[in-house]
C-alpha atoms as an extended CHARMM CRD file, in Angstrom:
* protein
*
        77  EXT
         1         1  MET       CA            -13.0110000000       -5.7650000000      -10.3890000000  PROA      1               0.0000000000
         2         2  GLN       CA            -14.9580000000       -2.9790000000       -8.6820000000  PROA      2               0.0000000000
         3         3  PHE       CA            -15.4360000000       -5.1970000000       -5.6170000000  PROA      3               0.0000000000
         4         4  PHE       CA            -11.6670000000       -5.7980000000       -5.3050000000  PROA      4               0.0000000000
         5         5  SER       CA            -10.9310000000       -2.0700000000       -5.5710000000  PROA      5               0.0000000000
         6         6  THR       CA            -13.5320000000       -1.3480000000       -2.9030000000  PROA      6               0.0000000000
         7         7  VAL       CA            -12.0590000000       -3.9750000000       -0.5730000000  PROA      7               0.0000000000
         8         8  VAL       CA             -8.5490000000       -2.5470000000       -1.0030000000  PROA      8               0.0000000000
         9         9  ALA       CA             -9.8260000000        0.9720000000       -0.3080000000  PROA      9               0.0000000000
        10        10  VAL       CA            -11.6480000000       -0.1490000000        2.8460000000  PROA      10              0.0000000000
        11        11  ILE       CA             -8.5630000000       -1.9690000000        4.1290000000  PROA      11              0.0000000000
        12        12  CYS       CA             -6.3410000000        1.0480000000        3.4620000000  PROA      12              0.0000000000
        13        13  PHE       CA             -8.7020000000        3.4710000000        5.1670000000  PROA      13              0.0000000000
        14        14  THR       CA             -9.1740000000        1.1320000000        8.1410000000  PROA      14              0.0000000000
        15        15  PHE       CA             -5.4570000000        0.9290000000        8.7980000000  PROA      15              0.0000000000
        16        16  SER       CA             -4.7120000000        4.5620000000        7.9520000000  PROA      16              0.0000000000
        17        17  ALA       CA             -6.2270000000        5.7040000000       11.2470000000  PROA      17              0.0000000000
        18        18  THR       CA             -3.6550000000        3.7050000000       13.2080000000  PROA      18              0.0000000000
        19        19  THR       CA             -0.5670000000        4.0660000000       11.0190000000  PROA      19              0.0000000000
        20        20  MET       CA              1.9170000000        6.7840000000       10.3110000000  PROA      20              0.0000000000
        21        21  ALA       CA              2.0120000000        8.4620000000        6.9270000000  PROA      21              0.0000000000
        22        22  ALA       CA              2.8150000000        6.0670000000        4.1180000000  PROA      22              0.0000000000
        23        23  PRO       CA              6.1920000000        6.3670000000        2.4020000000  PROA      23              0.0000000000
        24        24  GLN       CA              6.0750000000        8.0190000000       -0.9920000000  PROA      24              0.0000000000
        25        25  GLY       CA              7.0100000000        6.4600000000       -4.2900000000  PROA      25              0.0000000000
        26        26  PHE       CA              8.5650000000        3.1230000000       -5.1480000000  PROA      26              0.0000000000
        27        27  ILE       CA              9.4160000000        0.7580000000       -2.2960000000  PROA      27              0.0000000000
        28        28  SER       CA             12.2590000000       -1.6850000000       -2.9070000000  PROA      28              0.0000000000
        29        29  GLN       CA             13.7060000000       -4.5000000000       -0.8020000000  PROA      29              0.0000000000
        30        30  GLU       CA             15.1230000000       -2.1230000000        1.8100000000  PROA      30              0.0000000000
        31        31  LYS       CA             14.0450000000       -2.5580000000        5.4270000000  PROA      31              0.0000000000
        32        32  CYS       CA             11.1810000000       -0.4260000000        6.6740000000  PROA      32              0.0000000000
        33        33  THR       CA             10.9180000000        1.2830000000       10.0590000000  PROA      33              0.0000000000
        34        34  ASN       CA              7.2580000000        2.3370000000       10.3390000000  PROA      34              0.0000000000
        35        35  ILE       CA              5.4860000000       -0.9580000000       11.0660000000  PROA      35              0.0000000000
        36        36  GLY       CA              1.9950000000       -0.9380000000        9.5580000000  PROA      36              0.0000000000
        37        37  SER       CA              2.7300000000        1.7960000000        7.0240000000  PROA      37              0.0000000000
        38        38  TYR       CA              1.7240000000        1.3190000000        3.3900000000  PROA      38              0.0000000000
        39        39  GLY       CA              3.3400000000        2.2900000000        0.0930000000  PROA      39              0.0000000000
        40        40  CYS       CA              3.5730000000        1.4060000000       -3.5800000000  PROA      40              0.0000000000
        41        41  GLY       CA              5.8090000000       -1.6000000000       -4.1580000000  PROA      41              0.0000000000
        42        42  GLY       CA              6.0230000000       -0.9770000000       -7.8660000000  PROA      42              0.0000000000
        43        43  SER       CA              3.5930000000        0.0680000000      -10.5070000000  PROA      43              0.0000000000
        44        44  ASN       CA              1.0300000000       -2.6180000000       -9.7550000000  PROA      44              0.0000000000
        45        45  ASN       CA              1.0330000000       -3.5030000000       -6.0580000000  PROA      45              0.0000000000
        46        46  ILE       CA              0.5280000000       -2.0700000000       -2.5830000000  PROA      46              0.0000000000
        47        47  VAL       CA              2.9630000000       -3.0720000000        0.1600000000  PROA      47              0.0000000000
        48        48  VAL       CA              2.8650000000       -2.8950000000        3.9520000000  PROA      48              0.0000000000
        49        49  CYS       CA              5.6900000000       -2.8300000000        6.4970000000  PROA      49              0.0000000000
        50        50  ASN       CA              5.3860000000       -6.0180000000        8.5810000000  PROA      50              0.0000000000
        51        51  THR       CA              6.5310000000       -6.6100000000       12.1700000000  PROA      51              0.0000000000
        52        52  SER       CA              9.8870000000       -7.9390000000       10.9120000000  PROA      52              0.0000000000
        53        53  GLY       CA             10.6240000000       -4.6140000000        9.2280000000  PROA      53              0.0000000000
        54        54  LYS       CA             10.1410000000       -5.9860000000        5.7180000000  PROA      54              0.0000000000
        55        55  TRP       CA              7.9230000000       -4.7150000000        2.9090000000  PROA      55              0.0000000000
        56        56  VAL       CA              5.3690000000       -7.3700000000        1.9380000000  PROA      56              0.0000000000
        57        57  THR       CA              2.6750000000       -7.2690000000       -0.7360000000  PROA      57              0.0000000000
        58        58  ALA       CA             -0.7400000000       -6.3470000000        0.6700000000  PROA      58              0.0000000000
        59        59  ALA       CA             -2.6520000000       -6.1140000000       -2.6320000000  PROA      59              0.0000000000
        60        60  TYR       CA             -2.1980000000       -6.2840000000       -6.3850000000  PROA      60              0.0000000000
        61        61  CYS       CA             -3.7520000000       -3.7190000000       -8.7010000000  PROA      61              0.0000000000
        62        62  GLY       CA             -5.8860000000       -4.8330000000      -11.6320000000  PROA      62              0.0000000000
        63        63  SER       CA             -4.5550000000       -5.1840000000      -15.1510000000  PROA      63              0.0000000000
        64        64  ASN       CA             -5.6200000000       -1.6590000000      -16.1610000000  PROA      64              0.0000000000
        65        65  GLN       CA             -4.6080000000       -0.0400000000      -12.8600000000  PROA      65              0.0000000000
        66        66  HSD       CA             -1.4350000000        1.1190000000      -11.1730000000  PROA      66              0.0000000000
        67        67  CYS       CA             -0.4540000000        2.0730000000       -7.6320000000  PROA      67              0.0000000000
        68        68  ALA       CA             -0.4690000000        5.7800000000       -6.8400000000  PROA      68              0.0000000000
        69        69  ILE       CA             -0.2510000000        7.7680000000       -3.6080000000  PROA      69              0.0000000000
        70        70  VAL       CA             -3.5720000000        9.5980000000       -3.1070000000  PROA      70              0.0000000000
        71        71  GLY       CA             -4.0830000000       11.6520000000        0.0320000000  PROA      71              0.0000000000
        72        72  GLY       CA             -0.9740000000       10.1440000000        1.6060000000  PROA      72              0.0000000000
        73        73  GLN       CA             -2.1160000000        6.5420000000        1.0980000000  PROA      73              0.0000000000
        74        74  PRO       CA             -1.4990000000        4.0940000000       -1.7570000000  PROA      74              0.0000000000
        75        75  HSD       CA             -4.4440000000        3.2530000000       -4.0080000000  PROA      75              0.0000000000
        76        76  CYS       CA             -4.9500000000        1.2790000000       -7.1970000000  PROA      76              0.0000000000
        77        77  VAL       CA             -6.1380000000        3.8230000000       -9.7640000000  PROA      77              0.0000000000
């Protein structure tokens, strides 16, 4: 479980240098405009805006974790 959390954190920090600020809060099925930006897709997953302008799941949080915006980026905490 720790390994998965570390991998998600590394991926988020790697892309954060090249993306705009992540949208805050819950992301629904609406289209996104900032390609490559990340957000929380619900209480237990992280989503990313793909090149088609759609939110897609990038990672799932563990069973005892939830998605929260920390320092402008989504994390499983």
